[in-house]
C-alpha positions as CSV (number, residue, x, y, z in Angstrom):
1,M,28.2,-41.0,26.8
2,E,29.3,-37.6,25.9
3,Q,31.6,-36.1,28.9
4,K,30.1,-33.2,30.7
5,T,31.8,-29.8,30.3
6,L,32.8,-27.7,33.2
7,K,29.9,-25.3,32.4
8,D,27.7,-28.2,32.6
9,I,28.7,-29.4,35.8
10,I,28.8,-25.7,37.3
11,L,25.1,-25.0,35.9
12,E,24.0,-28.5,37.3
13,K,25.1,-27.9,40.8
14,I,23.7,-24.4,40.8
15,D,20.4,-25.8,39.9
16,A,20.6,-28.6,42.4
17,K,21.2,-26.3,45.2
18,G,18.4,-23.8,44.0
19,L,20.8,-20.9,43.5
20,N,20.9,-18.5,40.8
21,F,23.2,-16.0,39.2
22,E,22.7,-13.3,41.8
23,K,23.1,-15.5,44.8
24,I,26.3,-17.0,43.4
25,F,27.7,-13.4,42.8
26,L,26.7,-12.8,46.6
27,L,28.3,-15.7,47.9
28,T,31.5,-15.6,46.0
29,G,32.4,-11.9,45.2
30,V,33.6,-12.9,41.8
31,P,32.7,-10.0,39.4
32,K,29.7,-10.5,37.5
33,H,31.2,-10.3,34.0
34,Y,33.6,-13.0,35.0
35,L,30.8,-15.2,36.1
36,D,29.1,-14.6,32.9
37,Y,32.1,-15.7,31.1
38,I,32.5,-18.9,33.3
39,F,28.7,-19.9,32.6
40,A,29.2,-19.3,29.1
41,G,32.3,-21.3,28.8
42,E,34.3,-18.3,27.3
43,W,37.6,-19.2,29.0
44,H,39.6,-16.8,26.6
45,R,37.9,-14.0,28.3
46,L,39.0,-14.7,31.9
47,P,41.9,-13.2,33.4
48,A,45.4,-14.8,34.1
49,A,45.5,-18.5,35.6
50,P,46.3,-17.6,39.3
51,Y,43.2,-15.2,39.3
52,T,40.8,-17.7,37.4
53,R,41.8,-20.4,39.8
54,G,40.9,-18.2,42.8
55,Y,37.4,-17.5,41.4
56,L,36.8,-21.3,40.7
57,Q,37.9,-22.0,44.1
58,K,35.3,-19.5,45.5
59,I,32.7,-21.0,43.3
60,E,33.7,-24.4,44.3
61,T,33.3,-23.6,48.1
62,A,29.8,-22.1,47.3
63,L,28.7,-25.1,45.5
64,E,30.3,-27.6,48.0
65,C,32.4,-29.3,45.1
66,G,35.6,-31.2,45.9
67,Q,38.7,-29.1,46.3
68,G,40.2,-28.4,43.1
69,E,37.5,-30.1,41.2
70,L,36.7,-27.2,38.9
71,W,40.0,-26.0,38.4
72,E,41.1,-29.4,37.1
73,L,38.4,-29.6,34.6
74,Y,39.1,-26.1,33.6
75,K,42.8,-26.9,32.9
76,E,41.4,-29.7,30.6
77,E,39.4,-27.4,28.6
78,A,41.1,-24.1,28.7
79,E,44.5,-23.0,27.6
80,I,46.1,-21.8,30.8
81,R,47.8,-18.3,30.6
82,S,50.4,-17.5,33.0
83,S,50.5,-14.3,34.8
84,G,52.8,-11.7,33.3
85,S,53.5,-8.1,33.2
86,T,50.9,-7.7,30.1
87,D,48.1,-9.6,32.0
88,K,45.4,-7.2,33.2
89,L,44.4,-7.7,36.8
90,P,40.9,-8.6,37.5
91,E,38.5,-6.0,38.8
92,N,37.8,-6.1,42.4
93,R,34.2,-5.0,42.9
94,F,35.2,-3.2,46.3
95,A,37.9,-1.4,44.9
96,I,37.4,2.4,44.4
97,K,37.1,3.2,40.7
98,K,39.7,5.5,39.2
99,A,38.2,8.9,38.3
100,K,38.2,9.6,34.5
101,K,40.8,11.9,33.4
102,N,38.9,13.5,30.8
103,W,38.0,16.5,33.0
104,I,41.8,17.4,33.3
105,W,42.3,19.3,29.9
106,P,39.3,21.3,30.1
107,V,39.9,22.4,33.6
108,A,43.4,23.2,32.6
109,I,42.6,25.3,29.7
110,G,39.9,27.0,31.9
111,S,42.8,27.7,34.5
112,I,45.1,29.3,31.8
113,V,42.0,31.5,30.4
114,L,41.4,32.7,34.0
115,V,44.9,33.5,34.7
116,Y,45.3,35.4,31.3
117,L,42.2,37.3,32.1
118,A,43.5,38.2,35.6
119,I,46.8,39.4,34.2
120,N,45.2,41.3,31.4
121,A,42.0,42.5,33.1
122,T,43.0,46.2,33.0
123,R,44.2,46.0,29.4
124,L,41.0,44.3,28.2
125,I,38.3,45.8,30.3
126,G,39.8,48.9,31.9
127,I,39.2,52.5,30.9
128,P,41.3,53.5,28.1
129,P,43.7,56.3,28.6
130,L,43.4,59.2,26.2
131,D,45.9,62.2,26.1
132,I,45.2,64.9,23.7
133,Q,48.3,66.9,23.2
134,N,47.0,69.5,20.6
135,P,45.0,71.3,21.3
136,L,45.4,71.5,25.1
137,S,42.5,73.6,25.9
138,A,38.9,72.6,25.4
139,T,38.4,75.4,23.2
140,V,40.7,77.5,20.9
141,I,40.7,80.1,18.1
142,S,42.7,79.5,14.9
143,I,43.1,81.7,12.0
144,F,44.4,78.9,9.9
145,P,42.1,76.9,7.7
146,T,43.5,73.7,8.8
147,Y,44.4,72.3,12.4
148,E,46.3,69.3,13.4
149,L,44.8,67.2,16.2
150,R,47.5,65.2,18.2
151,G,47.5,62.9,20.9
152,A,48.3,59.4,22.4
153,I,46.4,56.1,23.6
154,S,47.4,52.7,24.6
155,P,48.7,50.8,21.5
156,Q,46.0,47.9,21.9
157,D,43.0,50.5,21.9
158,K,41.6,52.4,18.9
159,V,40.9,56.0,18.5
160,F,38.0,57.7,16.5
161,V,37.4,61.4,15.5
162,N,33.9,62.2,14.8
163,N,33.2,58.5,14.6
164,E,36.0,57.8,12.0
165,E,39.0,55.7,13.1
166,V,42.3,57.4,13.0
167,F,45.6,55.6,12.4
168,I,48.0,55.0,15.5
169,D,51.6,54.1,15.3
170,K,53.0,51.2,17.4
171,D,53.5,53.6,20.4
172,G,50.0,54.6,20.3
173,R,50.5,58.2,18.8
174,F,48.1,59.7,16.4
175,Q,48.0,63.0,14.6
176,E,45.6,64.1,11.9
177,N,45.0,67.4,9.9
178,Y,41.2,68.7,9.6
179,N,39.9,71.5,7.4
180,L,38.2,74.0,9.3
181,Q,34.8,75.6,8.6
182,P,34.5,79.2,9.5
183,G,33.1,79.7,13.1
184,L,32.7,76.9,15.5
185,N,34.2,73.3,14.8
186,T,33.6,70.4,17.2
187,F,35.7,67.5,17.5
188,E,34.6,64.2,19.5
189,I,37.6,62.2,20.1
190,L,36.9,58.8,21.4
191,A,39.4,56.1,22.6
192,K,37.7,52.4,22.5
193,R,38.9,49.3,24.5
194,F,38.6,45.8,23.3
195,L,35.6,44.9,25.4
196,G,33.8,48.2,24.9
197,R,35.0,50.8,27.5
198,E,35.5,54.1,26.2
199,T,37.0,57.5,27.0
200,K,35.7,60.6,25.2
201,V,37.1,64.2,24.9
202,V,35.5,67.0,23.2
203,K,37.5,69.9,21.7
204,Q,36.3,72.9,19.9
205,I,38.1,74.9,17.5
206,I,36.8,78.3,16.3
207,Y,38.3,79.4,12.9
208,Q,38.4,83.1,12.7
209,L,38.6,84.3,9.3
210,P,41.5,86.9,8.9
211,T,40.3,90.5,8.4
212,N,41.7,92.8,5.6
213,D,43.0,95.9,7.7
214,K,43.0,99.1,5.4
């Protein structure tokens, strides 16, 4: 006659008492996945011996088995693993689950970005300064056919004269010579910041042709 296995004995006792998987779980508190392994005879998937023994003792109580009966059968069928530093502790169904740490890096990066924006808010979205050093007045008269526009902005900004970008040095200074047409010459000087803020200054230069005095 073939000897009954631990799995067979447990399932027979459960059936005899009219119990089911869910009731065994409620009576013992053994995690459901470990109950699955026990009912399937998958001993290699159970935790270290001290924890498995505790689970079997709870099942013995629920099924009204003899004290140590299931544990002795388990020892005969399974390879007993001693509890050691590398053993994973069994899960406690009442324990508070540890929060996943996947959120840490996005939050950290987001915080860095916010701090950067706060520190550099003025530099990124503020109104760009524009200092026109020549000409100083809004309207000037020149008797020369060329005129030098000169000024300064912040080094991180850009400057445009009549919609054409002008070179600036590392300190934000710029200067450019322009040929004048006789009469009124209008120059629209525009400083632009990274996120679109602008400062505009309009200068008018009247080129007055020299007269020949007799």
